Backbone bond lengths (Angstrom), bond angles and torsions (degrees), N, CA, C in turn:
res aa  C-N    CA-C-N  psi(-1)  N-CA   C-N-CA  omega(-1)  CA-C   N-CA-C  phi
1 M - - - 1.490 - - 1.506 108.35 -
2 I 1.282 113.87 134.95 1.455 120.81 -176.89 1.514 108.34 -106.09
3 W 1.303 117.21 119.49 1.469 122.40 174.50 1.486 111.40 -91.09
4 R 1.346 114.17 129.81 1.436 116.47 -180.00 1.546 107.93 -112.06
5 K 1.267 113.22 132.41 1.445 120.41 -178.59 1.538 108.41 -84.49
6 N 1.369 110.53 131.46 1.447 114.64 176.23 1.522 108.94 -77.08
7 R 1.235 112.98 125.68 1.446 118.78 -179.71 1.530 110.21 -95.30
8 K 1.289 114.29 126.86 1.441 120.20 176.76 1.553 111.42 -65.88
9 K 1.303 114.33 132.54 1.437 118.62 179.31 1.512 108.84 -74.45
10 I 1.265 114.99 132.37 1.457 121.53 179.07 1.522 108.39 -108.12
11 N 1.402 111.26 119.36 1.467 116.96 175.99 1.478 112.32 -81.16
12 R 1.176 117.45 112.12 1.466 121.19 -178.55 1.482 108.50 -111.92
13 R 1.329 117.36 118.74 1.443 119.35 -178.36 1.583 108.72 -82.04
14 T 1.234 110.93 137.51 1.501 116.93 177.76 1.503 107.48 -80.79
15 P 1.241 118.33 161.58 1.510 124.18 179.16 1.522 110.62 -57.92
16 L 1.374 117.91 -31.49 1.463 120.29 -177.65 1.510 110.51 -70.80
17 E 1.342 116.59 -38.36 1.480 122.84 179.83 1.474 109.17 -68.05
18 R 1.342 118.36 -44.45 1.538 120.21 178.55 1.520 109.52 -60.30
19 E 1.302 117.30 -40.73 1.425 120.15 179.09 1.516 113.92 -64.33
20 R 1.308 114.49 -38.62 1.458 121.39 179.98 1.522 110.73 -66.18
21 R 1.300 117.76 -43.48 1.475 121.33 178.84 1.507 111.13 -64.61
22 Q 1.292 117.44 -37.31 1.431 119.83 -179.37 1.560 110.91 -69.86
23 W 1.329 114.88 -30.25 1.447 119.49 179.30 1.577 111.64 -75.43
24 L 1.339 115.93 -29.28 1.463 120.07 -178.26 1.559 111.35 -75.52
25 K 1.273 118.17 -24.75 1.481 121.00 -176.84 1.531 110.43 -55.82
26 P 1.328 120.98 -53.90 1.428 118.61 -179.32 1.505 114.09 -68.20
27 V 1.367 120.12 -22.40 1.436 123.91 177.49 1.503 108.46 -67.31
28 W 1.316 118.15 -47.17 1.492 122.97 178.79 1.489 111.10 -64.44
29 F 1.338 117.28 -33.50 1.444 120.25 177.99 1.529 110.10 -66.30
30 V 1.394 116.61 -42.68 1.438 119.84 178.48 1.498 113.03 -64.52
31 R 1.331 115.99 -41.77 1.438 120.31 179.71 1.559 111.46 -63.69
32 G 1.264 113.14 -43.46 1.511 117.84 178.17 1.518 109.89 -59.85
33 G 1.336 116.98 -41.49 1.448 121.32 178.68 1.526 110.11 -60.84
34 L 1.366 116.09 -45.98 1.463 119.79 -179.01 1.550 110.93 -61.07
35 V 1.291 115.89 -38.53 1.470 118.86 179.27 1.541 110.03 -61.82
36 V 1.292 115.60 -44.74 1.462 120.88 179.07 1.509 112.49 -60.98
37 V 1.331 113.91 -43.48 1.492 121.21 -179.25 1.532 108.12 -64.60
38 C 1.327 117.68 -47.45 1.475 120.34 -179.06 1.521 110.37 -61.26
39 A 1.310 116.06 -43.61 1.485 118.72 178.80 1.482 112.00 -61.68
40 S 1.283 115.31 -40.01 1.460 118.70 179.78 1.496 112.62 -66.48
41 I 1.364 117.08 -38.26 1.419 120.42 176.62 1.548 112.18 -65.17
42 M 1.336 115.35 -38.59 1.474 118.41 179.53 1.486 111.08 -66.65
43 V 1.381 117.06 -42.17 1.458 120.76 177.44 1.531 110.52 -60.55
44 W 1.319 115.00 -44.31 1.478 120.91 -179.48 1.539 109.62 -61.75
45 G 1.311 115.81 -44.37 1.475 121.25 -177.56 1.530 108.96 -64.99
46 A 1.334 117.11 -43.55 1.473 118.67 178.60 1.526 112.06 -61.16
47 V 1.307 114.91 -40.24 1.489 118.75 179.13 1.498 110.46 -65.56
48 M 1.327 116.48 -41.65 1.447 119.86 179.86 1.525 112.04 -66.45
49 L 1.354 117.46 -41.08 1.473 119.31 -179.25 1.509 111.50 -70.86
50 S 1.333 116.35 -27.88 1.459 118.32 177.59 1.534 112.90 -72.29
51 D 1.280 116.07 -11.11 1.471 120.41 179.24 1.513 105.96 -86.47
52 P 1.371 120.06 116.01 1.450 122.95 177.73 1.541 113.80 -53.98
53 G 1.277 115.26 -28.10 1.473 117.76 -178.12 1.485 113.43 -72.40
54 T 1.354 118.47 -17.18 1.495 121.56 177.64 1.489 111.19 -67.77
55 M 1.340 118.32 -46.46 1.479 123.64 179.47 1.548 107.01 -132.02
56 P 1.311 116.17 80.29 1.451 120.24 -179.45 1.536 113.72 -69.52
57 L 1.306 116.72 157.40 1.465 120.63 172.68 1.462 108.82 -89.12
58 R 1.333 117.33 119.56 1.457 120.89 -173.37 1.540 113.56 -110.57
59 N 1.322 118.88 -24.83 1.405 121.91 -174.28 1.500 112.37 -132.67
60 I 1.314 116.47 140.30 1.497 122.61 177.35 1.519 107.40 -124.24
61 Q 1.310 117.71 113.33 1.509 120.36 179.28 1.522 108.14 -105.78
62 V 1.325 115.43 129.86 1.479 121.55 -175.57 1.544 111.21 -119.93
63 E 1.274 118.57 131.52 1.467 122.16 177.74 1.535 109.69 -124.52
64 S 1.278 117.03 125.79 1.471 121.54 176.96 1.538 109.22 -168.10
65 E 1.301 114.58 169.62 1.479 119.85 176.01 1.546 112.67 -77.83
66 F 1.344 115.24 -22.39 1.459 119.84 175.38 1.516 113.58 53.59
67 R 1.410 114.27 53.86 1.437 116.99 176.69 1.526 110.51 -98.81
68 H 1.349 116.82 -35.35 1.469 119.16 -178.82 1.512 110.90 -123.72
69 I 1.308 118.95 -6.58 1.461 123.55 176.68 1.575 106.31 -131.23
70 D 1.287 118.36 163.26 1.469 120.84 178.32 1.541 110.72 -126.17
71 A 1.256 116.82 167.37 1.477 123.79 -173.51 1.533 108.26 -64.95
72 D 1.297 119.14 -35.40 1.487 121.44 -178.02 1.525 109.15 -62.26
73 Q 1.332 117.65 -40.05 1.487 119.38 179.49 1.507 110.29 -56.75
74 I 1.320 114.65 -44.80 1.467 120.50 -177.03 1.529 110.43 -69.01
75 R 1.313 115.58 -44.74 1.500 118.43 -177.35 1.521 109.72 -66.01
76 N 1.357 118.13 -34.44 1.418 118.31 177.17 1.535 115.82 -60.23
77 V 1.359 110.99 -37.12 1.464 116.50 178.58 1.552 110.47 -66.94
78 V 1.369 115.93 -46.98 1.452 119.16 179.61 1.517 112.06 -65.24
79 A 1.313 117.89 -35.05 1.490 121.70 -177.74 1.545 110.71 -59.55
80 K 1.337 116.27 -28.94 1.462 117.48 -179.70 1.511 114.02 -66.86
81 Y 1.316 114.32 -18.06 1.489 117.11 -176.37 1.564 109.52 -115.76
82 A 1.303 118.76 3.32 1.435 122.19 -177.18 1.532 113.77 -61.91
83 W 1.332 116.37 -26.16 1.492 121.00 178.08 1.488 111.95 -62.70
84 Q 1.321 118.89 -19.23 1.470 120.58 -179.14 1.547 112.46 -74.09
85 G 1.324 116.87 -10.29 1.435 120.30 179.76 1.518 115.68 81.76
86 F 1.311 115.53 168.24 1.444 121.94 -175.67 1.513 114.11 -57.43
87 L 1.350 117.56 -47.02 1.431 120.26 -173.40 1.526 113.31 -81.14
88 R 1.314 118.22 -28.20 1.479 119.82 -172.54 1.495 114.03 -104.58
89 I 1.322 117.89 -0.90 1.457 118.34 -174.50 1.541 106.92 -64.08
90 D 1.358 113.51 137.71 1.440 122.91 -176.00 1.520 114.06 -82.85
91 T 1.330 113.53 88.43 1.472 117.32 -176.76 1.503 115.35 -67.58
92 D 1.348 116.03 -29.05 1.460 119.89 178.91 1.525 108.92 -67.40
93 T 1.264 117.85 -42.44 1.521 120.23 178.25 1.492 112.03 -65.55
94 I 1.325 117.30 -40.63 1.427 120.91 175.50 1.521 113.48 -59.22
95 R 1.336 113.29 -44.67 1.497 120.38 179.11 1.540 110.02 -62.22
96 A 1.287 115.42 -44.32 1.517 118.98 -178.89 1.530 110.87 -65.10
97 E 1.332 117.40 -43.39 1.474 119.35 179.26 1.500 112.00 -63.97
98 L 1.355 118.76 -40.56 1.466 119.54 177.64 1.493 112.74 -65.42
99 M 1.338 115.24 -38.44 1.505 119.35 179.98 1.525 112.99 -66.28
100 A 1.339 117.46 -15.21 1.482 122.45 175.71 1.509 110.40 -70.42
101 E 1.346 116.62 -18.74 1.519 117.86 177.77 1.567 107.18 -78.00
102 P 1.340 115.31 123.53 1.469 121.86 -169.04 1.545 111.07 -57.93
103 W 1.344 120.57 -37.75 1.411 121.18 -176.94 1.539 115.28 -73.04
104 I 1.344 117.20 -12.24 1.421 121.40 -175.07 1.539 108.27 -88.08
105 A 1.336 115.38 129.40 1.495 121.42 179.65 1.498 113.72 -95.72
106 T 1.385 114.04 -45.20 1.488 118.18 -179.22 1.514 106.66 -142.16
107 V 1.355 112.89 154.40 1.514 119.00 178.62 1.523 107.49 -138.95
108 G 1.326 116.28 133.12 1.459 122.82 170.10 1.459 110.99 -120.70
109 V 1.362 116.97 131.92 1.476 122.22 -179.04 1.511 107.01 -127.52
110 E 1.397 114.56 125.82 1.455 119.30 -178.69 1.576 110.70 -137.94
111 R 1.306 112.82 145.11 1.515 117.00 172.45 1.509 109.24 -82.87
112 V 1.336 118.28 139.51 1.451 122.63 176.89 1.581 104.42 -123.24
113 W 1.339 114.17 115.50 1.486 119.45 -176.83 1.541 108.99 -60.01
114 P 1.344 116.69 138.03 1.462 125.36 6.91 1.554 113.50 -109.76
115 D 1.333 118.33 -1.63 1.485 116.79 -170.96 1.537 112.16 -154.45
116 E 1.336 115.53 27.61 1.536 119.51 -175.88 1.517 110.20 -124.48
117 L 1.319 113.08 146.44 1.471 122.53 171.87 1.498 107.01 -116.03
118 Y 1.342 115.50 124.06 1.472 121.21 177.46 1.513 108.29 -104.06
119 V 1.321 113.85 125.90 1.494 122.62 179.36 1.541 111.02 -119.26
120 K 1.359 115.72 119.33 1.494 117.94 178.39 1.561 105.49 -113.27
121 V 1.351 114.40 128.27 1.452 119.70 -178.88 1.541 108.73 -125.12
122 T 1.324 114.14 134.81 1.473 118.19 173.04 1.540 106.85 -116.59
123 E 1.332 112.69 139.95 1.504 119.34 -179.39 1.475 112.44 -97.16
124 H 1.334 115.65 154.31 1.441 118.83 170.28 1.524 111.16 -63.30
125 K 1.336 115.78 139.98 1.450 121.04 175.13 1.519 109.42 -105.33
126 A 1.329 115.69 94.80 1.469 119.57 -172.08 1.552 109.97 -71.39
127 I 1.329 114.00 137.91 1.444 120.30 176.84 1.512 112.74 -117.66
128 A 1.384 116.62 -19.26 1.450 120.53 -175.44 1.502 113.69 -150.53
129 R 1.301 116.92 152.85 1.487 122.15 171.16 1.544 105.81 -89.38
130 W 1.320 115.33 150.59 1.448 120.03 174.24 1.505 107.41 -101.60
131 E 1.324 118.51 132.24 1.478 120.91 179.92 1.530 109.81 -62.48
132 G 1.267 116.76 123.01 1.470 121.50 -175.99 1.560 113.75 104.09
133 G 1.324 114.96 -6.46 1.481 119.91 176.11 1.537 111.98 121.50
134 G 1.309 115.23 153.35 1.458 123.41 -178.66 1.505 113.87 90.46
135 L 1.331 113.86 -179.01 1.462 121.84 -176.12 1.527 110.19 -134.68
136 I 1.319 113.10 161.48 1.471 120.48 175.21 1.522 105.36 -123.82
137 D 1.416 114.64 131.36 1.462 119.42 179.26 1.513 111.02 -90.50
138 E 1.315 117.76 178.06 1.410 122.69 -173.47 1.537 113.93 -67.17
139 S 1.326 117.10 -12.47 1.519 121.36 177.36 1.560 108.39 -95.82
140 G 1.332 117.06 -2.37 1.451 119.36 -178.30 1.501 115.44 88.59
141 E 1.346 116.53 11.95 1.514 121.25 -179.55 1.538 109.17 -88.72
142 Y 1.326 111.80 134.78 1.471 118.61 178.93 1.561 108.52 -86.44
143 F 1.312 116.44 137.20 1.483 120.78 171.57 1.498 109.41 -147.38
144 S 1.309 116.22 156.21 1.495 119.85 -170.17 1.518 111.55 -128.07
145 P 1.261 118.61 84.84 1.496 122.06 178.30 1.541 109.49 -79.68
146 D 1.275 116.59 176.01 1.475 122.66 178.93 1.485 109.16 -60.99
147 E 1.338 115.88 145.21 1.425 122.53 -174.13 1.540 112.15 -60.32
148 D 1.345 118.29 -35.26 1.434 119.86 -177.77 1.522 112.93 -75.53
149 T 1.318 118.49 -4.46 1.490 121.98 177.52 1.481 113.31 -98.71
150 L 1.343 117.40 -6.02 1.445 121.54 -176.42 1.504 113.00 -69.18
151 P 1.346 118.86 130.19 1.473 121.80 -178.42 1.553 109.20 -68.74
152 E 1.281 117.43 153.95 1.485 123.66 171.66 1.467 113.29 -94.46
153 G 1.325 113.85 161.41 1.468 119.60 174.23 1.501 115.33 72.76
154 M 1.305 120.27 25.34 1.460 122.52 -178.47 1.516 109.49 -100.70
155 V 1.343 115.48 153.73 1.433 121.25 176.47 1.551 110.21 -61.80
156 M 1.314 116.90 149.20 1.448 121.85 -179.83 1.533 109.20 -103.97
157 F 1.328 118.51 131.55 1.452 123.59 175.60 1.566 106.44 -103.86
158 S 1.320 115.65 141.70 1.426 121.84 177.46 1.509 110.67 -141.99
159 G 1.332 115.63 134.16 1.461 120.35 -178.78 1.506 111.10 151.42
160 D 1.348 114.79 -151.60 1.434 121.62 178.30 1.556 107.88 -87.01
161 I 1.351 117.18 127.34 1.450 121.77 -177.71 1.473 111.79 -59.48
162 N 1.309 119.59 -25.24 1.469 123.25 177.76 1.538 111.68 -64.69
163 H 1.313 118.04 -19.61 1.437 122.37 179.57 1.543 114.12 -101.14
164 A 1.341 115.78 15.90 1.456 121.95 -174.01 1.571 110.48 -61.73
165 Q 1.314 114.54 -36.75 1.482 116.63 -177.33 1.557 108.95 -68.56
166 G 1.390 115.24 -44.80 1.404 118.07 179.73 1.539 112.14 -63.49
167 M 1.342 117.72 -36.44 1.472 121.56 179.08 1.521 110.04 -65.48
168 T 1.291 114.77 -35.53 1.500 121.32 180.00 1.535 109.74 -63.15
169 Q 1.360 115.29 -48.86 1.443 120.81 179.79 1.508 111.31 -63.62
170 Y 1.324 115.03 -38.85 1.459 120.29 -179.87 1.545 111.15 -64.38
171 Y 1.302 115.12 -44.98 1.476 121.37 178.56 1.536 111.37 -61.21
172 M 1.343 114.22 -50.60 1.469 118.02 -175.23 1.529 110.66 -64.85
173 K 1.337 117.74 -31.44 1.450 122.75 -179.72 1.529 112.56 -71.71
174 N 1.334 116.10 -36.95 1.476 120.97 -172.30 1.555 115.31 -98.84
175 R 1.323 115.68 -12.62 1.476 115.38 -177.75 1.537 111.98 -68.20
176 E 1.329 116.07 -30.81 1.453 121.43 178.97 1.537 111.65 -65.76
177 I 1.356 113.66 -36.13 1.454 119.31 178.72 1.520 110.60 -65.79
178 I 1.345 113.83 -48.53 1.489 119.56 -179.56 1.546 111.62 -63.62
179 S 1.291 118.20 -31.99 1.474 120.89 -177.90 1.546 112.01 -62.16
180 Q 1.390 114.69 -22.99 1.468 117.49 177.56 1.553 112.63 -62.86
181 L 1.365 116.46 -19.84 1.459 121.09 175.61 1.529 113.52 -90.43
182 G 1.307 116.83 -0.54 1.439 121.21 -176.55 1.529 110.75 78.19
183 L 1.324 117.37 20.31 1.488 121.98 -176.46 1.540 108.44 -119.66
184 N 1.293 114.33 166.35 1.456 122.00 176.08 1.566 109.49 -122.34
185 I 1.336 114.56 157.25 1.386 118.98 172.44 1.546 109.58 -87.65
186 V 1.306 118.29 125.07 1.442 120.80 -178.54 1.490 114.66 -105.89
187 Q 1.322 116.23 -16.92 1.476 121.72 176.62 1.469 113.15 -148.95
188 V 1.334 118.20 135.96 1.448 123.45 171.58 1.512 107.12 -123.23
189 R 1.370 114.87 127.10 1.428 120.02 -179.55 1.535 110.75 -129.89
190 L 1.290 115.27 136.13 1.510 123.45 175.16 1.485 106.13 -116.48
191 D 1.310 116.28 111.15 1.526 118.16 -174.64 1.539 109.73 -82.99
192 E 1.330 114.80 -179.24 1.462 118.91 -173.71 1.513 112.21 -68.74
193 R 1.394 117.36 -15.28 1.475 120.10 177.60 1.550 109.04 -94.78
194 H 1.304 117.35 7.37 1.474 122.61 -179.49 1.528 111.34 64.57
195 V 1.319 113.85 36.45 1.497 118.75 174.27 1.559 106.71 -99.92
196 W 1.301 115.18 134.47 1.458 120.39 -179.22 1.511 113.70 -83.88
197 H 1.316 117.50 137.46 1.433 123.07 175.92 1.507 106.40 -132.14
198 I 1.364 118.31 135.78 1.423 121.10 173.55 1.538 108.36 -131.77
199 T 1.316 115.55 146.21 1.501 123.14 175.81 1.526 108.70 -115.97
200 L 1.339 114.63 133.88 1.466 119.42 -178.60 1.498 112.61 -94.96
201 S 1.317 115.06 169.30 1.470 121.12 -176.94 1.536 113.15 -65.90
202 N 1.308 119.83 -15.38 1.412 124.62 179.86 1.571 109.81 -93.12
203 G 1.299 118.38 0.12 1.447 123.81 -179.31 1.524 114.20 94.79
204 M 1.302 118.14 -6.10 1.453 123.14 -178.24 1.520 110.83 -71.35
205 A 1.339 116.71 133.68 1.474 120.85 176.78 1.516 111.43 -107.25
206 L 1.328 116.70 135.09 1.457 122.05 -178.03 1.500 107.61 -118.39
207 I 1.374 117.44 132.63 1.444 122.13 173.12 1.558 106.19 -107.36
208 L 1.344 114.88 122.39 1.472 117.78 -172.97 1.524 113.54 -112.11
209 G 1.294 118.25 -6.69 1.462 117.81 176.82 1.500 110.82 85.37
210 R 1.351 114.21 -163.49 1.513 119.53 -174.90 1.546 111.51 -95.42
211 K 1.353 117.31 -27.34 1.467 116.32 -172.51 1.516 109.46 -144.16
212 E 1.293 116.90 168.28 1.483 124.38 -179.64 1.537 108.96 58.13
213 S 1.266 119.23 30.71 1.481 121.13 -176.62 1.492 111.19 -66.14
214 K 1.350 118.42 -36.95 1.431 120.06 -179.02 1.547 112.05 -64.45
215 Q 1.329 116.26 -45.38 1.490 119.71 178.55 1.503 110.06 -64.92
216 R 1.313 118.17 -37.95 1.494 119.38 178.98 1.495 111.91 -68.49
217 L 1.311 117.64 -35.66 1.467 122.99 179.82 1.566 108.50 -70.24
218 Q 1.273 117.09 -38.65 1.479 118.98 -179.01 1.502 109.00 -70.78
219 R 1.347 118.17 -34.80 1.487 118.11 176.03 1.499 111.28 -65.22
220 F 1.328 116.44 -38.66 1.490 118.60 178.05 1.496 112.12 -65.32
221 V 1.312 116.82 -40.51 1.463 119.78 179.44 1.555 112.25 -61.63
222 R 1.355 115.90 -35.05 1.429 118.06 177.83 1.529 112.81 -69.18
223 W 1.308 116.88 -33.44 1.451 121.02 -179.30 1.484 115.22 -87.90
224 Y 1.301 116.79 -15.95 1.510 120.68 -171.03 1.543 113.23 -57.87
225 P 1.347 118.94 -43.07 1.475 119.85 179.80 1.558 114.16 -52.81
226 Q 1.342 113.67 -32.10 1.462 119.79 -177.67 1.550 113.07 -79.51
227 L 1.362 113.65 -12.23 1.483 119.85 -177.42 1.508 112.41 -92.79
228 E 1.290 118.74 -8.50 1.439 122.95 -174.80 1.538 108.90 -67.49
229 G 1.283 118.56 146.10 1.400 121.69 -177.69 1.535 112.91 129.25
230 G 1.334 112.93 -17.62 1.451 119.46 174.14 1.554 107.67 -137.70
231 T 1.305 112.02 171.81 1.493 116.73 179.70 1.524 108.94 -97.73
232 I 1.295 116.17 116.40 1.482 120.56 179.52 1.497 111.38 -87.75
233 K 1.278 113.23 127.91 1.550 120.24 177.73 1.483 110.20 -88.51
234 Q 1.351 116.84 -47.29 1.471 120.30 -172.22 1.511 109.33 -151.33
235 V 1.310 116.71 143.09 1.485 121.74 173.99 1.514 106.43 -129.29
236 D 1.341 113.39 127.04 1.464 120.98 178.64 1.577 105.77 -101.68
237 L 1.334 114.20 112.45 1.428 120.42 -177.23 1.535 113.35 -98.37
238 R 1.293 119.31 13.70 1.458 122.11 -176.45 1.514 112.73 -83.84
239 Y 1.302 117.12 41.68 1.485 122.97 176.68 1.488 108.49 -121.45
240 S 1.330 116.85 148.00 1.439 119.66 -175.64 1.504 115.19 -72.39
241 N 1.392 116.42 -28.79 1.463 118.87 -179.14 1.511 115.27 -128.65
242 G 1.312 116.64 18.88 1.461 118.88 179.99 1.546 112.79 -177.58
243 F 1.316 116.49 -153.95 1.468 120.48 -179.65 1.545 107.63 -160.89
244 S 1.297 115.81 161.83 1.439 121.48 176.97 1.567 107.40 -111.97
245 I 1.321 113.18 147.12 1.483 119.84 -176.88 1.481 110.23 -120.91
246 Q 1.298 117.71 133.80 1.441 123.79 169.49 1.526 108.28 -108.70
247 W 1.350 116.59 115.68 1.467 120.24 -178.48 1.477 111.19 -85.78
248 Q 1.304 116.11 153.05 1.439 122.04 178.34 1.515 112.45 -60.76
249 E 1.362 116.62 -36.35 1.450 123.12 -177.89 1.546 107.74 -67.00
250 Q 1.281 118.97 -37.25 1.484 121.21 179.62 1.535 108.63 -64.86
251 T 1.299 117.86 -40.84 1.430 121.29 -177.42 1.569 109.69 -65.36
252 E 1.343 114.20 -41.38 1.434 117.94 -178.55 1.543 110.49 -70.24
253 E 1.316 119.31 -35.53 1.407 122.18 178.46 1.551 110.22 -67.22
254 A 1.341 115.02 -41.33 1.411 119.83 179.12 1.557 111.43 -63.26
255 A 1.318 112.47 -36.12 1.501 118.61 179.14 1.524 110.99 -66.82
256 R 1.326 115.75 -41.31 1.472 121.70 -179.90 1.539 111.37 -67.61
257 A 1.316 113.19 -34.77 1.519 118.06 -178.50 1.509 108.55 -71.82
C-alpha cells in the first residue's frame, strides 16, 4: 500500500498581484474619504434645512368664496405656524384648526416653491335650518355655526337627524314642483312612521305618505287651480286616485261648535 502525503497548498503571490494590492490601498483611502465628506455634507444640509430661517415662509395665498369667513381669519391661523418655515410647517395641524370653524366644509393646504403656502377653503352652502338649532347644507350634512350667523328665510327640517341627507334630497326634488304654484316649501317633516309632511308658504299643509310622493304632488299641482276660492288648511295626498281636503272654514266651524 502506498501512502500519499497531502501537501499543503502554498499561496504564492506573483509580483503583479503584490503590485495591484499596493495600488488599491490609496484608492480605498480616497473612497473612504469621499464617503465621510458626503456624509458630512448631508448632515450639514439636514441641519440647515431644519432651521426655519434657511427657508422661511414669506407668502400666504388664500382662495375661498368668503361668504361667512374672511381671508384674515385664515391667514391668522396660518401665521401662528409660520415660524416653522416653508419645509417644516405643520399643514395637518393648520387643516385641522381651520376645519374647526363651523362654516368651513373642506380645507386644502399646499406648499408652493419656494416660500408660499396655498390654502383653499370651501364653505358649507346652507339650504335649511334644523328644528332645534343648526343648519343643513346642500349635501345633507348638519353643522352648527353661531346663532348670529344663521341665514333668515330658509326652509325648516324636522325629524331624525340621521335622515337629514334624505330630507335634503326630498326637498330639492320637490321644491321645483311646488314653485309651479308660485309657492315655496317652508317646512319638511319626516315623522316617526316615515310619513312625509310639507308646509307651504301660504300656510297649507300637505301629507304625502311614505312613497310615490312626487307623483302625488304633481297630481295635486294639476288640480290646485280648480281648488282656489277657499282657504285650504290641509291636503291628505295618501290616496291612489285623489286626495282629501280640510278647509280652514271647516276647522273654524268645528272650533265654534
